[in-house]
N, C-alpha and C positions, 0 to 999 in steps of 0.2 A: 714851223711845226714843233720844234723843240720848245719854243717859248710857251706854246699852248699846252704842251704836255706838263710842263712845270706848273703852270697855272692850275691845271686840273688836279695835279697832285696836291698842291697847296690847299685847294678847295676841299678835296676829300679829307685831308688831315683836319681842317677846321670843322668840317661836319662831324667827323669822328669824335673830336673833343666835345662838341655839343651833345652828341649822343651819349658819350660816356658820362658827361656831367648830369644829363637828364636821368640816366639809369641810376647813377649814384644818389641823386636827389630822391628818386622814388624809393630806393632801398633805405635811405635815411628816414624818410617819412614813414615807411612801413615799420621799421624798428621802433620809431618814436611812438607810433600808435599802439603797437604791441606792448611797449613799456608802460604807457599810460594806462592801458586796460589792465595790465598786471597789477600796477600800483593801486588802481581803484578797487580791484577785486580783493586786494590784500590789505586795504586800509583797516586799522584796528576798529572793531565794532565798539559800541558803547559798553557792552559787557566786557570786552577785552580791557577797556580803559578802567572799568570798575575793578577788575581783577588786579591790575597793576597799581592801583591807587593805594595809598597808605591808610590802613584801617585796623580797628580792633573789634573784638567780639565780646559781648556780655553773655556769660554762660550761667544761667540760673539753675538749670538742671541739665543732665545729659543722660543718655541711655547706654550707649555702647562706646567705649573708648576708641576703638579702631575707626568707627564711623566719624567720631568727632575729629580725630587727628587727620583723617583723609579730607574732611571738610575744610579744616584750617589750611591744609596744604593746597587744596584745589582752588581755594578762594584767596590765598595769599594774605591771610591775617597774620600780622606780626606780633600782636599782643592779645592776651585773653584775660579778661576779668572773670574770675571763677568763684562762685559761691561756695563757702566752706562751713557755714553755720551761723547761728545767731546766739546772742547772749542768753535770751529767754530759754532756749531749749538745749543748747549745746555748750554751755560755758565750761562744764567739767572737761570737755575735750579741748576747747579753744585755749584755756588758760595754760595748757601744757604744749601748745603749739601744734595740736592735732586737729583733724578735720572730721566733719560730718560727711560720711561717704554716701553718695546718692546715685551711684551708677553700678556698672558691672565689675568695677575693680577699685582697689584702694586709690584714693586721690594722690597719695604720695607717689605711688608707682606711675599713675597717669601723668602727673606733673613732670616727672623725670623723662617720660617718653616725649612729652610736648617740648620740653626744653631741649631735648636732643635734636629736635627739628629746627633749632635756632628761633624758637618762639619765646616771648616773655610771658610769664605767668604772674598775674597779680591777684592774690586771693582777696575776697571781699566778705565782709560780715555786716550784719545789721543788729540792732539792739533788741527790740520787741516787735511783735506782730502789729501792734498799734504804734504808728509813727510818732504819736505824741506821748506815748508812755516812756518816760525817761528814767524809770526805776532801774537801778543797777547800772547806771551810766558810768559809775566809778570803776566798773570792772573792765571797761574797754581799754584803758591804758595798760592794764595787766596783760591783756591779749596782745597788744602792740609789742610789749617787751618779750612775750613768748615767741613771736613770729620773727623777731629781728635777725636771728641767726640763719634762717633759711630763705628769707625773702628781703628784697631791698625796699619794697613798697607794699602797703596794705590799704585797700579801699574800705573806707567806713561809709556805708550806705545809710546815712541818717537824714531823714526828710521830715522834720517837724514842721507843723503849720502854726503852732501856738507861740506867741512872742515870748512867753515865760521860759521856753526851752532854748532860746537862741544863745543865752549866756552859757548854759551848760554845753551847748554844741561847740562854741568857740573854745571853751576851756578844755574840752576833751581833745579837740584837734591839736591844740597847743601842747598839751601834756604828752600826746602820742608822738609828736615829732621829736621828742627827746630820745626815742628808741628806734624809730623807723620812718622812712618817707611816707607821708600820708596823702592819700588821694581822697577827694570828697566829691559827692554828688551835689550839683547845683540845680535847684528848681527854677523854672522861668518866672514863677510868681515872686521869687525873691528879688527880681529886678526892681520891684516896686516897694520893697521893704527898706525904708530909710533908717540909717543908724540914728539919726537925730530923734526919730520917733520911738526908739527902743530904750532910751535912758531910764524911764520909769520902771521898765521890766527887769533891769539889772539890779542885783542885790549888792554887787561888788563895784563900787563907784570907781575905784582905782583901775580895775580891769576894764570897765567901760571907757575910761579916759584914754586907753590905748587905741581905741577905735573911733573916737568922737569926730575925728577929722575925715573919716571915710564916708563916702556917699551912701552906698547900699550895703546890705548884709553880704552880698556876693563879694564886694570889695574886701570886707573884713575877713571872710573865709579864705580868700586868695592870699591874704597876708599871713595866715597861720598854717597854711598847708603847702604841699609841694606840687601837687597835681589836682586838677579839677575837671569834672566831666559835666558838661551843661546839657540838661535834658531839653533839646530843641524839639519838643513834641507838638505836633499839630497834624491835621489831615489836609493842609493846604501849603503849597510851596511858598506862597506870598506871606503867610503868617510866620512860617519858619524863617524866612529871610528877614522879616522885621525883628524877630527875637534874636537872630544871630548878629544883626547889626548892633543892637544894644549890647549884647554879650561881647562882641569884638571890641567895642569902645571901652568896655571895662577891662578886658584882659590885657589890652595894650598898656594899661597903667601899672601892670603887675608883671614885670619881665621875669621875676624869679619863679613864677608859677606857670607850669605848662598846662594850658587850658584847651580842651578840645570838646566838640559837641558829640552828641549821640542821637540817633534817629530811632523812632519806634516803628516796628514792622508787624506788630500783632494785629491780625485781621479781625480779632474780636474787640479791638479798641477803636471804634468808629470816630471818636472825638480826637484822639491823640496820634493815631497811626496813619502811616502813608500807604498801607496795603491797598486801598481802593484805587489810588493813583497809580501805584505800581502795576496792578492788574490791567488798568485801562491803557497804559502806555509804558511798557517796560524800558524801552530805549530812553524815553524822557527821564524816567527815574534814575537810571544808571548815569546819565549825563549830569543830572542834578547832584547825585551823590559825589561824583568826581569833582564837580565844581566846589562843593563844600569841603571835600578832603584837601583840595589844592589851596583853598583859602586859609584853612586852619592846620595845614600840614598833615592832618589825619582826621578821620571821623569814625564813629562807632555805630554798631547795629545792636539793637535790643530786640530779641535776643536769639541765641543759637537755635532753639527748637522751632520757634515760629518762622525764622528766616529760612531754615532748612525746608520746612513745609511749604513756605511761599514759593521757593525756587523749584522744588521737586514734587510737590503734592504727595509727599509721603508723611503721613501723620504719625509722628513718633510719640505723641501724647498718649495714645491708647495703651502703651506699655508702661506709662508712668503713673502708678496708682496713687501717688501722693500729690499729683498736680490737681488743683481745684478749679482750673479754668474750663471754659467750654471747648469741646473738641472742634478743631478747625475744619471748615468746609471749604475745600479748594475752589469750588465753583462760586463762592460768594462774590458778589459785585462784578461778575463777568457779564 
Protein backbone atom coordinates (compact mmCIF):
# COMPACT_ATOMS: atom_id res chain seq x y z
CA UNK A 1 0.00 0.00 0.00
CA UNK A 2 2.75 2.42 0.87
CA UNK A 3 4.45 1.72 -2.45
CA UNK A 4 1.31 2.55 -4.42
CA UNK A 5 0.81 5.80 -2.50
CA UNK A 6 4.34 6.90 -3.34
CA UNK A 7 3.79 6.04 -7.02
CA UNK A 8 0.56 8.02 -7.06
CA UNK A 9 2.31 10.99 -5.44
CA UNK A 10 5.12 10.85 -8.00
CA UNK A 11 2.57 10.67 -10.80
CA UNK A 12 0.65 13.66 -9.52
CA UNK A 13 3.88 15.68 -9.25
CA UNK A 14 4.76 14.78 -12.85
CA UNK A 15 1.31 15.79 -14.03
CA UNK A 16 1.50 19.05 -12.11
CA UNK A 17 4.83 19.88 -13.79
CA UNK A 18 3.27 19.29 -17.20
CA UNK A 19 0.28 21.41 -16.29
CA UNK A 20 2.51 24.23 -15.01
CA UNK A 21 4.66 24.01 -18.15
CA UNK A 22 1.59 24.12 -20.39
CA UNK A 23 0.16 27.11 -18.51
CA UNK A 24 3.52 28.89 -18.70
CA UNK A 25 3.71 28.17 -22.41
CA UNK A 26 0.21 29.58 -22.95
CA UNK A 27 1.15 32.73 -20.99
CA UNK A 28 4.34 33.12 -23.03
CA UNK A 29 2.44 32.70 -26.33
CA UNK A 30 -0.19 35.20 -25.17
CA UNK A 31 2.44 37.78 -24.22
CA UNK A 32 4.28 37.16 -27.51
CA UNK A 33 1.09 37.70 -29.54
CA UNK A 34 0.26 40.90 -27.63
CA UNK A 35 3.83 42.15 -28.17
CA UNK A 36 3.72 41.42 -31.90
CA UNK A 37 0.36 43.16 -32.26
CA UNK A 38 1.69 46.16 -30.36
CA UNK A 39 4.81 46.36 -32.50
CA UNK A 40 2.82 46.05 -35.72
CA UNK A 41 0.41 48.77 -34.62
CA UNK A 42 3.29 51.01 -33.64
CA UNK A 43 5.51 50.53 -36.66
CA UNK A 44 6.54 53.89 -38.12
CA UNK A 45 4.36 54.89 -41.05
CA UNK A 46 5.82 56.10 -44.32
CA UNK A 47 4.96 59.63 -43.17
CA UNK A 48 6.81 59.06 -39.90
CA UNK A 49 9.87 57.97 -41.88
CA UNK A 50 9.56 61.08 -44.06
CA UNK A 51 9.45 63.25 -40.93
CA UNK A 52 12.60 61.65 -39.53
CA UNK A 53 14.51 61.79 -42.84
CA UNK A 54 17.19 64.42 -43.50
CA UNK A 55 15.75 67.14 -45.71
CA UNK A 56 15.81 70.81 -46.63
CA UNK A 57 13.14 73.22 -47.82
CA UNK A 58 13.28 75.81 -50.59
CA UNK A 59 11.39 78.96 -49.58
CA UNK A 60 10.63 81.23 -52.51
CA UNK A 61 8.04 83.26 -50.65
CA UNK A 62 6.31 83.01 -47.30
CA UNK A 63 3.24 84.62 -45.71
CA UNK A 64 3.48 84.30 -41.96
CA UNK A 65 6.66 83.71 -39.98
CA UNK A 66 4.98 81.72 -37.21
CA UNK A 67 3.33 79.43 -39.75
CA UNK A 68 6.65 78.83 -41.48
CA UNK A 69 8.54 78.09 -38.25
CA UNK A 70 5.85 75.68 -37.07
CA UNK A 71 5.98 73.93 -40.43
CA UNK A 72 9.77 73.62 -40.28
CA UNK A 73 9.57 72.11 -36.80
CA UNK A 74 6.62 69.81 -37.49
CA UNK A 75 8.32 68.37 -40.58
CA UNK A 76 11.83 68.32 -39.15
CA UNK A 77 13.53 70.38 -41.85
CA UNK A 78 17.11 71.03 -40.82
CA UNK A 79 18.04 73.52 -43.54
CA UNK A 80 16.14 76.28 -45.35
CA UNK A 81 17.15 77.92 -48.61
CA UNK A 82 15.46 81.31 -48.41
CA UNK A 83 14.96 83.84 -51.20
CA UNK A 84 16.26 87.29 -50.25
CA UNK A 85 16.17 89.15 -53.58
CA UNK A 86 17.61 89.45 -57.08
CA UNK A 87 20.23 91.67 -58.65
CA UNK A 88 17.78 93.10 -61.19
CA UNK A 89 15.36 94.54 -58.60
CA UNK A 90 17.07 94.52 -55.21
CA UNK A 91 20.76 95.15 -55.75
CA UNK A 92 20.73 98.33 -53.63
CA UNK A 93 19.72 96.16 -50.66
CA UNK A 94 21.81 93.09 -51.43
CA UNK A 95 25.08 94.99 -51.85
CA UNK A 96 24.72 96.07 -48.21
CA UNK A 97 23.94 92.57 -47.01
CA UNK A 98 20.25 93.43 -46.59
CA UNK A 99 17.17 91.55 -47.82
CA UNK A 100 14.04 92.01 -49.86
CA UNK A 101 11.32 91.43 -47.24
CA UNK A 102 8.36 89.50 -48.61
CA UNK A 103 6.33 88.38 -45.60
CA UNK A 104 4.83 89.68 -42.38
CA UNK A 105 8.15 90.42 -40.64
CA UNK A 106 11.67 91.51 -41.42
CA UNK A 107 13.75 88.61 -42.71
CA UNK A 108 16.61 89.43 -40.36
CA UNK A 109 14.27 88.85 -37.41
CA UNK A 110 12.73 85.75 -38.98
CA UNK A 111 16.17 84.26 -39.65
CA UNK A 112 17.15 84.78 -36.03
CA UNK A 113 14.01 82.97 -34.91
CA UNK A 114 14.63 80.09 -37.32
CA UNK A 115 18.26 79.76 -36.23
CA UNK A 116 17.12 79.68 -32.61
CA UNK A 117 15.33 76.43 -33.49
CA UNK A 118 18.69 74.97 -34.57
CA UNK A 119 17.86 75.29 -38.25
CA UNK A 120 20.40 76.38 -40.85
CA UNK A 121 19.41 79.34 -43.02
CA UNK A 122 21.02 79.69 -46.45
CA UNK A 123 19.91 82.84 -48.32
CA UNK A 124 19.60 82.64 -52.07
CA UNK A 125 19.57 85.19 -54.84
CA UNK A 126 19.20 85.18 -58.58
CA UNK A 127 20.41 87.57 -61.24
CA UNK A 128 17.63 88.68 -63.61
CA UNK A 129 14.12 87.49 -64.38
CA UNK A 130 15.39 86.16 -67.71
CA UNK A 131 17.73 83.26 -66.89
CA UNK A 132 19.91 84.04 -69.91
CA UNK A 133 20.17 87.75 -69.18
CA UNK A 134 23.62 87.94 -67.62
CA UNK A 135 23.84 91.71 -67.49
CA UNK A 136 25.23 92.98 -64.19
CA UNK A 137 26.68 89.55 -63.41
CA UNK A 138 29.74 91.36 -62.07
CA UNK A 139 27.65 92.55 -59.12
CA UNK A 140 27.13 89.08 -57.68
CA UNK A 141 30.63 88.75 -56.12
CA UNK A 142 29.97 92.10 -54.38
CA UNK A 143 26.85 90.58 -52.82
CA UNK A 144 28.83 87.50 -51.79
CA UNK A 145 31.29 89.78 -49.98
CA UNK A 146 28.43 91.65 -48.29
CA UNK A 147 26.85 88.43 -46.95
CA UNK A 148 30.01 86.80 -45.64
CA UNK A 149 29.82 88.28 -42.14
CA UNK A 150 26.36 86.92 -41.31
CA UNK A 151 26.17 83.69 -43.30
CA UNK A 152 28.50 80.83 -44.08
CA UNK A 153 26.86 79.94 -47.41
CA UNK A 154 25.03 81.77 -50.20
CA UNK A 155 23.00 79.98 -52.89
CA UNK A 156 23.36 81.52 -56.35
CA UNK A 157 20.33 80.43 -58.34
CA UNK A 158 21.72 80.89 -61.85
CA UNK A 159 20.17 78.71 -64.54
CA UNK A 160 21.32 79.79 -68.01
CA UNK A 161 20.60 77.69 -71.07
CA UNK A 162 22.79 79.51 -73.60
CA UNK A 163 26.36 78.25 -73.95
CA UNK A 164 27.75 81.80 -74.12
CA UNK A 165 26.81 82.28 -70.46
CA UNK A 166 28.56 79.23 -69.03
CA UNK A 167 31.97 80.91 -68.87
CA UNK A 168 30.50 83.83 -66.88
CA UNK A 169 28.68 81.33 -64.68
CA UNK A 170 31.86 79.49 -63.71
CA UNK A 171 33.84 82.70 -63.20
CA UNK A 172 31.14 84.12 -60.94
CA UNK A 173 31.11 81.00 -58.78
CA UNK A 174 34.88 81.00 -58.53
CA UNK A 175 35.05 84.70 -57.63
CA UNK A 176 32.38 84.32 -54.95
CA UNK A 177 34.13 81.46 -53.17
CA UNK A 178 36.81 83.97 -52.18
CA UNK A 179 34.29 85.45 -49.75
CA UNK A 180 31.74 82.79 -48.80
CA UNK A 181 30.81 79.16 -49.38
CA UNK A 182 28.84 78.97 -52.62
CA UNK A 183 25.92 76.70 -53.33
CA UNK A 184 24.78 76.29 -56.94
CA UNK A 185 21.71 74.97 -58.72
CA UNK A 186 22.30 72.16 -61.21
CA UNK A 187 19.88 71.57 -64.08
CA UNK A 188 19.33 68.04 -65.33
CA UNK A 189 19.85 69.28 -68.91
CA UNK A 190 23.45 70.07 -67.95
CA UNK A 191 24.13 66.35 -67.66
CA UNK A 192 24.35 66.46 -71.45
CA UNK A 193 26.44 69.63 -71.73
CA UNK A 194 29.98 68.44 -72.44
CA UNK A 195 32.91 70.68 -71.62
CA UNK A 196 34.72 69.63 -74.81
CA UNK A 197 31.85 71.17 -76.78
CA UNK A 198 32.08 74.51 -74.97
CA UNK A 199 35.60 75.54 -75.94
CA UNK A 200 34.46 77.78 -78.77
CA UNK A 201 32.04 79.65 -76.47
CA UNK A 202 34.81 80.61 -74.00
CA UNK A 203 36.62 83.90 -74.59
CA UNK A 204 39.29 83.17 -71.97
CA UNK A 205 41.26 80.16 -73.19
CA UNK A 206 43.35 79.96 -70.02
CA UNK A 207 40.22 79.80 -67.92
CA UNK A 208 38.74 77.11 -70.17
CA UNK A 209 41.89 75.04 -69.86
CA UNK A 210 41.21 74.68 -66.14
CA UNK A 211 38.15 72.61 -67.02
CA UNK A 212 39.06 70.92 -70.28
CA UNK A 213 39.63 67.56 -68.59
CA UNK A 214 36.18 67.51 -67.01
CA UNK A 215 33.39 65.65 -68.72
CA UNK A 216 30.28 67.77 -68.16
CA UNK A 217 29.36 71.31 -67.15
CA UNK A 218 28.14 69.83 -63.87
CA UNK A 219 31.63 68.47 -63.21
CA UNK A 220 33.07 71.93 -63.73
CA UNK A 221 30.50 73.61 -61.48
CA UNK A 222 31.16 71.10 -58.70
CA UNK A 223 34.84 71.94 -58.85
CA UNK A 224 34.34 75.68 -58.30
CA UNK A 225 31.53 75.55 -55.69
CA UNK A 226 31.12 74.09 -52.21
CA UNK A 227 27.55 72.83 -52.43
CA UNK A 228 25.23 71.91 -55.29
CA UNK A 229 21.50 71.21 -55.54
CA UNK A 230 20.44 69.00 -58.42
CA UNK A 231 16.96 69.60 -59.80
CA UNK A 232 15.70 66.03 -60.16
CA UNK A 233 12.48 67.19 -61.72
CA UNK A 234 10.05 64.83 -63.42
CA UNK A 235 6.51 63.52 -63.01
CA UNK A 236 7.71 59.89 -62.95
CA UNK A 237 9.79 58.04 -60.39
CA UNK A 238 11.55 56.06 -63.12
CA UNK A 239 12.78 59.21 -64.87
CA UNK A 240 13.95 60.71 -61.60
CA UNK A 241 15.81 57.50 -60.79
CA UNK A 242 17.59 57.67 -64.15
CA UNK A 243 18.57 61.31 -63.56
CA UNK A 244 19.76 60.58 -60.04
CA UNK A 245 21.87 57.67 -61.21
CA UNK A 246 23.76 59.94 -63.62
CA UNK A 247 24.01 62.65 -61.00
CA UNK A 248 25.30 60.20 -58.40
CA UNK A 249 28.02 58.98 -60.76
CA UNK A 250 29.21 62.56 -61.19
CA UNK A 251 29.02 63.60 -57.54
CA UNK A 252 31.13 60.66 -56.44
CA UNK A 253 34.01 62.14 -58.43
CA UNK A 254 33.86 65.41 -56.46
CA UNK A 255 34.20 64.59 -52.77
CA UNK A 256 34.84 68.22 -51.81
CA UNK A 257 31.38 69.25 -53.05
CA UNK A 258 28.29 68.38 -50.98
CA UNK A 259 25.73 67.52 -53.65
CA UNK A 260 22.06 66.80 -52.96
CA UNK A 261 18.89 66.52 -55.06
CA UNK A 262 15.64 68.45 -54.80
CA UNK A 263 12.14 67.34 -55.90
CA UNK A 264 9.42 69.52 -57.40
CA UNK A 265 5.99 69.40 -55.73
CA UNK A 266 4.16 72.17 -57.60
CA UNK A 267 0.72 70.81 -58.65
CA UNK A 268 0.64 73.31 -61.52
CA UNK A 269 3.78 71.82 -63.06
CA UNK A 270 2.46 68.69 -64.75
CA UNK A 271 5.73 68.02 -66.58
CA UNK A 272 8.24 68.35 -63.73
CA UNK A 273 6.22 67.86 -60.55
CA UNK A 274 5.45 64.76 -58.49
CA UNK A 275 2.15 66.12 -57.20
CA UNK A 276 -0.08 63.77 -59.31
CA UNK A 277 1.83 60.73 -58.01
CA UNK A 278 1.70 62.07 -54.47
CA UNK A 279 -2.08 62.48 -54.64
CA UNK A 280 -2.50 59.01 -56.13
CA UNK A 281 -0.48 57.18 -53.46
CA UNK A 282 0.90 59.29 -50.61
CA UNK A 283 2.54 56.33 -48.87
CA UNK A 284 4.45 55.45 -52.02
CA UNK A 285 5.66 59.05 -52.34
CA UNK A 286 6.89 59.23 -48.75
CA UNK A 287 8.68 55.90 -49.16
CA UNK A 288 10.31 57.18 -52.34
CA UNK A 289 11.33 60.43 -50.67
CA UNK A 290 12.97 58.53 -47.81
CA UNK A 291 14.82 56.29 -50.26
CA UNK A 292 16.28 59.31 -52.06
CA UNK A 293 17.16 61.02 -48.76
CA UNK A 294 18.98 57.91 -47.54
CA UNK A 295 20.91 57.58 -50.80
CA UNK A 296 22.10 61.20 -50.84
CA UNK A 297 22.10 61.84 -47.06
CA UNK A 298 19.37 64.43 -47.55
CA UNK A 299 17.00 65.71 -50.18
CA UNK A 300 14.97 68.86 -50.69
CA UNK A 301 11.45 69.98 -51.56
CA UNK A 302 10.53 72.85 -53.85
CA UNK A 303 8.93 74.71 -52.39
CA UNK A 304 7.37 75.74 -49.08
CA UNK A 305 4.05 77.24 -50.19
CA UNK A 306 3.10 74.51 -52.67
CA UNK A 307 4.19 71.70 -50.33
CA UNK A 308 2.21 73.22 -47.46
CA UNK A 309 -0.84 73.31 -49.69
CA UNK A 310 -0.23 69.77 -50.99
CA UNK A 311 -0.23 68.48 -47.43
CA UNK A 312 -2.97 70.56 -45.86
CA UNK A 313 -5.04 71.92 -48.75
CA UNK A 314 -4.72 75.42 -47.33
CA UNK A 315 -3.97 77.74 -50.19
CA UNK A 316 -1.57 80.38 -48.91
CA UNK A 317 -1.20 81.90 -52.39
CA UNK A 318 -4.41 83.87 -52.11
CA UNK A 319 -2.72 86.23 -49.66
CA UNK A 320 0.42 86.54 -51.77
CA UNK A 321 -0.39 89.37 -54.17
CA UNK A 322 2.95 89.30 -55.98
CA UNK A 323 2.88 85.60 -56.80
CA UNK A 324 2.12 85.20 -60.51
CA UNK A 325 1.31 81.49 -60.58
CA UNK A 326 -2.04 79.79 -60.91
CA UNK A 327 -3.97 79.25 -57.65
CA UNK A 328 -3.71 75.67 -56.50
CA UNK A 329 -6.70 73.35 -56.75
CA UNK A 330 -6.40 70.71 -54.04
CA UNK A 331 -8.79 68.41 -55.89
CA UNK A 332 -6.64 68.35 -59.01
CA UNK A 333 -5.63 64.86 -60.13
CA UNK A 334 -7.74 63.17 -57.48
